[in-house]
Residue, then its C-alpha position, 0 to 999 in steps of 0.5 A: m174912749q180912754n176911760s173906759p178901763k177906768v170906769l170899769k174897774v171902779v164899777s167892778i171894785i164897787m160891785i165887789i164890797g157890794g157882793v162881799l156886802s151882799i154876802i155878808l149881810s144876807f146869808p145868816q138871813i136864809p134860814d130864817l127866810l126859808a123857814a117863814a117860806a116853811m110855815a107859809g106853806s103849812l099855813g096853805a099860802s102856798g104862793a107866798s112860799l114859792l115867791i120866798i124861796f124864789g127869793v133867797i135863791l135870786t139873792v144867793v145867785i146874784c150875790i155870786v155872778q156880781l162877785c165872779t162879775a166885778v173880779i172879771g171886769l177888774l181883770a179886764s180892766n187891766g188887760k188880764v181876761k178878753v173884754k168879750t168875757a167882761y161884756l157877756f158878764g155885764i149883759i147877764m148882770l142887766a138881765l139879773a138885775a132886771v129879774s129882781i126888779l120883776y120880783s120887787i113889783v111882784g113882791s109889792a116891794f117895788g121902790i126907787s132902791s129897786i131902779f137904783g139897782l141897774v146903776l151899777p150894771v149899766l156901768y158895767f155893760v157901757s164901760a165893758n162895751q165901750m171897751k170891746k168896741d175899742a179893741e175891734a176898732a184897734a184889731a180893724m186898725y192893725p190887723p196881724m200880719n200874714q206869717n205866710f210870705q212866700 
């Protein structure tokens, strides 16, 4: 499909913007969340404090992986990185989005906005997958020349 590199590029740019905004908005709140987790733990609510700490770790990991994935997708759409790398990072983003949805269900914060968290990773994965298939088809159609002419 000819639109796959364009879709991957647009999704990657949106993911970069979202990742940067997530970092800007999330990181200043981390000390407050860790303090709330410590207070919950001191009050005997160890499950709640673990849930808060897991949420903080998950947020940090998703922000970092989202930025890395977006940069790799942008480079792959321009042919500077192998598409298979972008495809693998797409799988990682889908897994993290699924974990994030499960976390929101466990934390009783599940809503329609939780489902929207899957839209960009799915678009990224689908376009990277299509580009990977196109590259494999082109490689099968035009195999490398054999250098052993005897």
